[in-house]
C-alpha positions as CSV (number, residue, x, y, z in Angstrom):
1,M,0.0,0.0,0.0
2,L,1.3,3.4,-1.1
3,R,1.0,6.9,0.4
4,L,1.7,10.4,-0.9
5,L,5.1,11.5,0.2
6,G,5.5,14.9,-1.6
7,L,4.2,17.2,-4.4
8,K,6.0,19.8,-6.5
9,I,4.4,22.3,-8.8
10,Q,6.1,24.7,-11.1
11,D,4.5,27.4,-13.4
12,L,1.0,25.9,-13.1
13,R,-1.9,28.3,-13.0
14,N,-1.0,31.0,-10.3
15,V,1.8,28.9,-8.8
16,A,5.4,29.8,-9.7
17,I,6.8,27.0,-7.5
18,V,5.5,25.0,-4.6
19,D,7.3,22.0,-3.1
20,V,5.7,20.3,-0.1
21,A,6.6,17.1,1.7
22,F,4.0,15.1,3.6
23,K,6.5,13.1,5.7
24,D,4.7,10.7,8.0
25,K,1.6,12.9,8.2
26,K,-1.7,11.1,7.9
27,F,-4.2,14.0,8.1
28,I,-3.1,17.2,6.5
29,E,-5.2,20.4,6.0
30,I,-4.4,22.5,2.9
31,T,-5.4,25.9,4.0
32,G,-5.5,29.5,2.7
33,E,-7.8,32.1,1.5
34,N,-9.7,31.9,-1.8
35,G,-7.3,32.0,-4.8
36,A,-4.3,30.9,-2.7
37,A,-3.8,27.8,-4.9
38,K,-5.2,25.1,-2.5
39,S,-7.2,23.4,-5.4
40,T,-4.1,23.6,-7.6
41,L,-2.1,21.7,-5.1
42,L,-4.7,19.0,-4.9
43,D,-5.1,19.0,-8.7
44,S,-1.4,18.4,-9.1
45,L,-1.8,14.9,-7.8
46,W,-4.4,14.2,-10.4
47,L,-2.3,15.8,-13.1
48,A,0.7,13.8,-12.2
49,I,-1.2,10.5,-12.3
50,I,-3.7,10.9,-15.2
51,G,-2.3,13.8,-17.1
52,G,-4.2,16.2,-19.3
53,K,-7.3,14.0,-19.2
54,F,-7.9,15.5,-15.8
55,F,-9.2,18.7,-17.5
56,G,-11.7,16.9,-19.7
57,R,-12.6,17.5,-23.3
58,G,-12.6,21.0,-24.6
59,Y,-10.0,22.4,-22.3
60,P,-6.4,21.7,-23.5
61,A,-3.8,21.3,-20.7
62,W,-1.6,24.1,-22.1
63,R,-4.2,26.6,-20.9
64,A,-3.2,25.7,-17.3
65,I,0.4,26.8,-17.9
66,Q,1.2,30.1,-16.1
67,D,0.9,33.2,-18.2
68,G,4.2,34.1,-19.9
69,K,5.6,30.5,-19.5
70,D,5.7,27.7,-22.1
71,K,6.1,24.8,-19.7
72,A,4.5,23.6,-16.4
73,I,5.8,20.7,-14.3
74,V,4.0,18.6,-11.7
75,K,5.8,15.9,-9.6
76,A,4.3,13.5,-7.2
77,I,6.3,11.1,-5.0
78,I,4.4,8.1,-3.6
79,G,5.6,5.1,-1.7
80,N,6.1,3.5,1.7
81,D,9.0,2.4,3.9
82,E,10.3,-0.1,1.4
83,R,9.7,1.7,-1.9
84,Q,9.5,5.1,-3.5
85,I,8.1,6.1,-6.9
86,S,8.6,9.5,-8.5
87,I,6.1,10.6,-11.1
88,K,7.1,13.7,-13.1
89,R,4.9,15.1,-15.8
90,S,5.5,18.1,-17.9
91,F,3.0,20.1,-20.0
92,V,4.4,22.1,-22.9
93,K,2.7,24.8,-25.0
94,R,3.5,24.4,-28.7
95,E,2.7,26.5,-31.7
96,V,1.8,24.3,-34.7
97,E,1.2,25.0,-38.4
98,G,-1.7,27.3,-39.0
99,G,-1.2,29.3,-35.9
100,E,-2.9,26.7,-33.7
101,T,-1.7,25.8,-30.2
102,E,-1.4,22.3,-28.9
103,T,-0.2,20.5,-25.7
104,G,3.0,18.5,-25.6
105,G,4.9,17.1,-22.7
106,S,6.5,14.1,-21.1
107,L,6.1,11.5,-18.4
108,V,9.0,10.1,-16.4
109,I,8.5,7.5,-13.7
110,E,11.3,6.4,-11.5
111,D,10.9,3.4,-9.1
112,T,13.4,2.5,-6.4
113,A,12.3,-1.1,-6.9
114,G,13.8,-0.9,-10.4
115,M,10.5,-1.7,-12.1
116,K,9.7,-0.2,-15.5
117,L,6.4,1.6,-15.1
118,G,4.0,3.4,-17.4
119,Q,0.5,5.0,-17.6
120,D,-1.2,1.6,-17.0
121,F,0.5,1.4,-13.6
122,L,-0.7,4.9,-12.8
123,D,-4.2,4.1,-13.8
124,S,-4.3,1.1,-11.5
125,L,-3.1,3.1,-8.5
126,F,-6.3,4.5,-7.2
127,A,-10.1,4.8,-7.5
128,E,-11.5,8.1,-8.5
129,I,-13.9,8.5,-5.5
130,T,-11.2,7.5,-3.1
131,V,-8.8,10.2,-4.1
132,D,-11.6,12.8,-4.4
133,P,-14.8,11.7,-2.5
134,V,-16.4,15.1,-3.3
135,R,-16.7,13.9,-6.9
136,F,-18.8,11.0,-5.6
137,S,-21.0,13.3,-3.5
138,R,-21.7,15.3,-6.7
139,M,-22.4,12.3,-8.9
140,A,-25.8,11.8,-10.3
141,P,-27.9,9.5,-8.0
142,K,-27.8,6.7,-10.6
143,D,-24.0,6.8,-10.9
144,Q,-23.7,6.8,-7.1
145,I,-25.8,3.7,-6.9
146,D,-23.8,2.0,-9.7
147,V,-20.5,2.7,-7.7
148,V,-21.9,1.3,-4.5
149,K,-23.3,-1.8,-6.3
150,K,-19.9,-2.5,-7.7
151,L,-18.3,-2.1,-4.2
152,A,-20.8,-4.5,-2.8
153,K,-20.2,-6.9,-5.8
154,I,-24.0,-7.0,-6.4
155,D,-24.0,-5.1,-9.7
156,K,-24.3,-8.1,-12.0
157,K,-27.0,-9.8,-9.8
158,D,-28.8,-6.5,-9.5
159,A,-28.7,-6.0,-13.3
160,E,-30.1,-9.5,-13.8
161,I,-33.0,-8.8,-11.4
162,A,-33.6,-5.4,-12.9
163,A,-33.8,-7.0,-16.3
164,E,-36.3,-9.6,-15.0
165,I,-38.3,-6.7,-13.5
166,D,-38.3,-4.8,-16.7
167,S,-39.4,-7.9,-18.6
168,F,-42.2,-8.5,-16.1
169,K,-43.3,-4.8,-16.4
170,E,-43.3,-5.0,-20.2
171,E,-45.5,-8.1,-20.0
172,R,-47.7,-6.4,-17.4
173,K,-48.2,-3.4,-19.8
174,I,-49.7,-5.7,-22.4
175,V,-51.8,-7.5,-19.7
176,N,-53.0,-4.1,-18.3
177,R,-54.1,-3.1,-21.8
178,D,-56.0,-6.4,-22.2
179,V,-57.6,-6.0,-18.7
180,K,-58.7,-2.4,-19.5
181,S,-60.1,-3.5,-22.9
182,L,-62.0,-6.4,-21.4
183,E,-63.3,-4.2,-18.6
184,A,-64.7,-1.9,-21.3
185,V,-66.2,-4.8,-23.2
186,L,-67.9,-6.1,-20.0
187,A,-69.1,-2.7,-19.0
188,A,-70.7,-2.2,-22.5
189,N,-72.4,-5.7,-22.4
190,A,-75.4,-5.5,-20.1
191,S,-76.9,-8.9,-21.1
192,T,-78.2,-11.6,-18.8
193,A,-78.4,-15.3,-19.1
194,V,-80.8,-16.4,-22.0
195,D,-81.3,-19.9,-23.6
196,P,-81.1,-19.7,-27.4
197,V,-84.1,-20.8,-29.6
198,D,-83.7,-23.1,-32.6
199,I,-85.2,-20.9,-35.4
200,S,-84.6,-23.6,-38.0
201,I,-87.6,-25.6,-36.8
202,L,-89.9,-22.6,-37.1
203,L,-88.5,-21.8,-40.5
204,D,-89.1,-25.4,-41.7
205,K,-92.7,-25.2,-40.5
206,K,-93.2,-21.9,-42.2
207,A,-91.8,-23.2,-45.4
208,K,-94.2,-26.2,-45.4
209,I,-97.1,-23.9,-44.7
210,Q,-96.0,-21.5,-47.5
211,E,-95.6,-24.5,-49.9
212,K,-99.1,-25.8,-49.1
213,A,-100.6,-22.4,-49.5
214,A,-98.9,-22.0,-52.9
215,D,-100.2,-25.4,-54.0
216,I,-103.7,-24.5,-53.0
217,R,-103.4,-21.2,-54.9
218,T,-102.2,-23.0,-58.0
219,R,-105.0,-25.6,-57.9
220,K,-107.6,-22.9,-57.2
221,Q,-106.4,-20.8,-60.1
222,S,-106.5,-23.9,-62.3
223,A,-110.1,-24.8,-61.2
224,E,-111.2,-21.2,-61.7
225,N,-109.7,-21.1,-65.2
226,S,-111.4,-24.4,-66.0
227,V,-114.8,-23.2,-64.8
228,Q,-114.5,-19.9,-66.6
229,W,-113.5,-21.8,-69.8
230,N,-116.5,-24.0,-69.6
231,V,-118.8,-21.0,-68.8
232,D,-117.4,-19.4,-71.9
233,E,-117.9,-22.7,-73.8
234,K,-121.6,-22.8,-72.6
235,A,-122.1,-19.4,-73.9
236,R,-120.7,-20.3,-77.2
237,F,-122.8,-23.4,-77.3
238,A,-126.0,-21.5,-76.2
239,E,-125.3,-19.0,-79.0
240,A,-124.9,-21.9,-81.4
241,I,-128.2,-23.4,-80.1
242,K,-129.9,-20.1,-80.7
243,A,-128.6,-20.1,-84.2
244,D,-129.4,-23.7,-84.7
245,K,-132.9,-23.3,-83.4
246,E,-133.5,-20.8,-86.2
247,R,-132.4,-23.5,-88.5
248,L,-134.3,-26.0,-86.3
249,A,-135.8,-27.7,-89.1
250,K,-132.7,-28.1,-91.0
251,L,-130.6,-28.8,-88.0
252,A,-132.7,-31.0,-85.7
253,E,-130.2,-33.7,-85.6
254,E,-127.4,-31.1,-84.9
255,I,-129.6,-29.6,-82.1
256,A,-129.9,-32.9,-80.5
257,A,-126.2,-33.4,-80.7
258,N,-125.5,-30.0,-79.3
259,E,-127.9,-30.5,-76.5
260,K,-126.0,-33.6,-75.5
261,R,-122.8,-31.6,-75.6
262,V,-124.5,-28.9,-73.5
263,A,-125.6,-31.5,-71.0
264,A,-122.1,-32.9,-70.9
265,V,-120.6,-29.4,-70.4
266,E,-123.1,-28.6,-67.7
267,A,-122.1,-31.8,-65.9
268,K,-118.5,-30.7,-66.2
269,I,-119.4,-27.2,-64.9
270,L,-121.2,-28.8,-61.9
271,E,-118.2,-31.0,-61.4
272,G,-115.8,-28.0,-61.6
273,R,-118.0,-25.9,-59.2
274,D,-118.1,-28.8,-56.8
275,E,-114.3,-29.1,-57.0
276,L,-114.0,-25.3,-56.5
277,S,-116.2,-25.5,-53.4
278,K,-114.0,-28.2,-52.0
279,I,-110.9,-26.2,-52.7
280,E,-112.4,-23.0,-51.1
281,L,-113.3,-25.1,-48.1
282,E,-109.8,-26.5,-47.9
283,S,-108.3,-22.9,-48.4
284,G,-110.2,-21.8,-45.2
285,K,-108.4,-24.5,-43.3
286,V,-104.8,-23.2,-44.1
287,E,-102.8,-22.2,-41.0
288,S,-102.0,-18.5,-40.6
289,L,-98.3,-17.4,-40.9
290,E,-98.6,-14.6,-38.4
291,P,-98.0,-16.7,-35.3
292,I,-95.0,-18.3,-37.0
293,D,-93.5,-14.9,-38.1
294,A,-94.1,-13.6,-34.6
295,A,-92.3,-16.7,-33.1
296,I,-89.4,-16.3,-35.5
297,K,-89.0,-12.6,-34.6
298,S,-89.1,-13.4,-30.9
299,A,-86.6,-16.2,-31.3
300,A,-84.2,-13.9,-33.2
301,S,-84.4,-11.4,-30.4
302,T,-83.9,-14.1,-27.8
303,N,-80.9,-15.4,-29.7
304,L,-79.3,-11.9,-29.9
305,R,-79.5,-11.7,-26.1
306,A,-78.2,-15.3,-25.8
307,D,-75.2,-14.4,-28.1
308,A,-74.5,-11.3,-26.0
309,W,-74.6,-13.3,-22.8
310,K,-72.3,-15.9,-24.4
311,E,-69.9,-13.2,-25.5
312,K,-70.0,-11.6,-22.1
313,Q,-69.1,-15.0,-20.4
314,S,-66.2,-15.4,-22.8
315,S,-65.0,-11.9,-22.1
316,L,-65.4,-12.5,-18.4
317,R,-63.3,-15.6,-18.6
318,K,-60.6,-13.8,-20.5
319,Y,-60.8,-10.9,-18.0
320,E,-60.4,-13.3,-15.1
321,T,-57.4,-14.9,-16.8
322,A,-55.8,-11.5,-17.5
323,K,-56.4,-10.3,-14.0
324,K,-54.8,-13.4,-12.5
325,L,-51.8,-12.9,-14.8
326,Q,-51.7,-9.2,-13.8
327,D,-51.8,-10.2,-10.1
328,D,-49.1,-12.8,-10.6
329,L,-46.8,-10.3,-12.4
330,N,-47.4,-7.8,-9.6
331,I,-46.4,-10.4,-7.1
332,K,-43.3,-11.3,-9.1
333,I,-42.3,-7.7,-9.6
334,T,-42.7,-7.0,-5.8
335,A,-40.7,-10.1,-5.0
336,K,-37.9,-9.1,-7.4
337,E,-37.9,-5.6,-6.0
338,D,-37.7,-6.9,-2.5
339,E,-34.8,-9.2,-3.6
340,R,-33.0,-6.2,-5.0
341,K,-33.4,-4.3,-1.8
342,G,-32.0,-7.3,0.1
343,L,-28.9,-7.6,-2.0
344,F,-26.9,-5.2,0.2
345,A,-27.9,-7.1,3.4
346,A,-26.9,-10.4,1.8
347,S,-23.6,-9.1,0.4
348,S,-20.3,-8.8,2.1
349,F,-20.6,-5.0,2.0
350,P,-19.9,-3.7,5.5
351,F,-22.5,-0.9,5.4
352,K,-25.9,-2.4,6.1
353,N,-27.5,1.0,6.4
354,I,-27.2,1.6,2.7
355,A,-30.0,0.9,0.2
356,F,-31.1,2.3,-3.1
357,D,-34.4,3.4,-4.7
358,D,-34.8,3.9,-8.4
359,A,-36.7,7.1,-7.8
360,A,-34.9,8.5,-4.7
361,G,-31.4,7.3,-5.5
362,L,-28.9,6.2,-2.9
363,L,-30.3,5.9,0.6
364,I,-28.3,6.2,3.8
365,D,-30.4,5.2,6.9
366,N,-33.4,5.4,4.6
367,I,-32.7,9.1,3.8
368,P,-31.8,10.1,0.3
369,F,-28.0,10.8,0.1
370,S,-28.7,14.2,-1.4
371,Q,-30.7,15.2,1.7
372,H,-27.8,14.8,4.0
373,S,-25.7,17.8,4.8
374,Q,-22.7,18.6,2.6
375,G,-20.4,17.6,5.4
376,E,-22.2,14.3,5.9
377,R,-22.1,13.6,2.2
378,I,-18.3,14.2,2.0
379,S,-17.7,11.9,5.1
380,M,-19.9,9.2,3.7
381,S,-18.3,9.4,0.3
382,A,-14.9,9.1,1.8
383,R,-15.8,6.0,3.8
384,I,-17.5,4.4,0.8
385,G,-14.4,5.2,-1.3
386,M,-12.1,3.6,1.4
387,Q,-14.0,0.3,0.8
388,L,-12.4,0.1,-2.6
389,A,-9.0,-0.2,-0.9
390,P,-6.8,0.9,-3.9
391,E,-3.0,0.7,-4.0
392,L,-2.6,4.4,-3.4
393,R,-4.4,5.2,-0.1
394,V,-4.9,8.9,-0.4
395,I,-8.1,10.9,0.0
396,C,-8.3,14.5,-1.3
397,I,-11.3,16.4,0.1
398,R,-12.3,19.7,-1.5
399,D,-14.8,22.0,0.2
400,G,-13.4,20.8,3.5
401,S,-14.8,24.0,5.1
402,E,-18.2,22.2,4.9
403,L,-17.0,19.8,7.5
404,D,-17.5,20.7,11.1
405,D,-15.1,19.6,13.9
406,K,-17.0,16.4,14.6
407,A,-17.0,15.4,10.9
408,M,-13.2,16.2,10.7
409,A,-12.6,14.0,13.8
410,V,-14.6,11.2,12.3
411,L,-12.8,11.4,9.0
412,S,-9.4,11.4,10.7
413,E,-10.4,8.4,12.8
414,L,-11.7,6.5,9.7
415,A,-8.5,7.3,7.8
416,D,-6.3,6.1,10.6
417,K,-8.4,2.9,11.0
418,H,-8.2,2.0,7.3
419,G,-4.7,3.2,6.6
420,Y,-5.5,6.2,4.6
421,Q,-3.8,9.6,4.2
422,V,-6.2,12.5,4.1
423,L,-5.7,15.9,2.4
424,V,-8.4,18.4,3.2
425,E,-8.8,21.8,1.5
426,R,-10.1,24.5,3.9
427,V,-10.4,28.2,3.9
428,G,-8.3,30.2,6.3
429,E,-4.6,31.0,7.2
430,V,-4.3,29.4,10.6
431,P,-1.0,27.5,11.0
432,G,-0.9,24.1,12.7
433,E,1.1,21.0,13.2
434,N,-0.9,19.2,10.4
435,R,-1.5,22.2,8.2
436,I,0.1,23.6,5.0
437,V,-0.8,27.3,4.6
438,L,-0.8,28.8,1.1
439,R,-1.0,32.5,0.0
440,G,-0.8,33.8,-3.5
441,G,0.4,30.6,-5.0
442,A,3.2,30.0,-2.4
443,V,3.6,28.1,0.8
444,I,3.8,30.5,3.9
445,S,3.6,27.8,6.6
446,Q,4.2,24.0,6.8
447,Y,3.3,22.1,10.0
448,E,4.0,25.0,12.3
449,K,2.5,24.9,15.8
450,E,-0.5,27.1,16.1
451,V,0.1,30.0,18.4
452,T,-2.9,30.4,20.7
453,A,-3.7,33.4,22.9
454,A,-2.5,31.5,25.9
455,D,0.8,30.7,24.1
456,A,1.3,34.4,23.2
457,A,0.6,35.4,26.8
458,T,3.1,32.9,28.2
459,E,5.8,34.1,25.7
460,M,5.2,37.7,26.7
461,D,5.5,36.8,30.3
462,S,8.8,35.0,29.8
463,S,10.2,37.9,27.8
464,L,9.6,40.5,30.5
């Protein structure tokens, strides 16, 4: 495990040259008024280890070189009792073709253990939130949760459960739509139970009646035609008789023959009229269609209600199936969400008071991380970062003025317990045995004992 042994800065921002040694100090306050170069001193550790990437995209490292200079240097010395590693990085401002400016520079790493080291080694030294826990406190809630899940080694399991929950929720969306649709269908169908009627029997009966009535009409028309024809024949014969009687003398034999014919025709007329009477009598016995038509109409109405009831029962069965599936999915989702919440408790993660909520973010003691005070957030972030246990055990805390005395004491105790070295940036110019005081980009005090009012009074007494 490595610690920070010293930092040197030259021509960076407002610093001409600063060279500080951290010796065996475990808890160091970097103090000074605003603009004194406190942040620059802490940033130099980042710059030495990760280089110009520290500034991010859109801000070339040459812009951090002090005005009027073409080169800045940062040097960090890390190590322990057995080994020391010197990391020296330079940033050079270079003019290129077209009047553009770019950043050049170099990296030199020297290891007393004789190992050849490069950027890969530097990248493996530390975890971002350990070196600067304030960054963790300012992360988006989702990113904070992701970091803590990785620390607890539950990120993969949580992702699996989250995927299952998402799958269940997508399935539930479809089921919810089906349930709402079926509820609307059931609400619109006000039918009650009705037995259907077999209309085919009534239709067959109606067809037979219609067929019989048609046959009677046909035969009646035929009989009427026959009677009318014979009546017409009689008239013709009577007319012939009248003519024949005028020729009676001459046509006696013909008259006798015609009379026979008339008699025969009259017999047929009587026979036809008798048949017509029988047909008319039979016609009066034909069953009326009105009751059949009324029964068919009633059956059709009944069957419509029966079909509606049948459709309602089918929709009800589908609705009950969908509701059961909806309830099952809700149970599964709740169970999976409970399983997610229990991942921290079941893990080897030492902080059992940490949980997470997709809406509220990271929870500490069931209170959203963002609702804790700035000092609490910094302390919590530092402790969470310590759990990563990187090779370089250094914590740099910006905005240390947000920490009250109690938080500072807790942080110091945690650092000592877990083997960390803590650098805290605070506003003020009060010297102290564990303080480096900066002013205007230069060190004005390193680890000097604070002179209290009592100390001043004692010194004055001894000088008199």
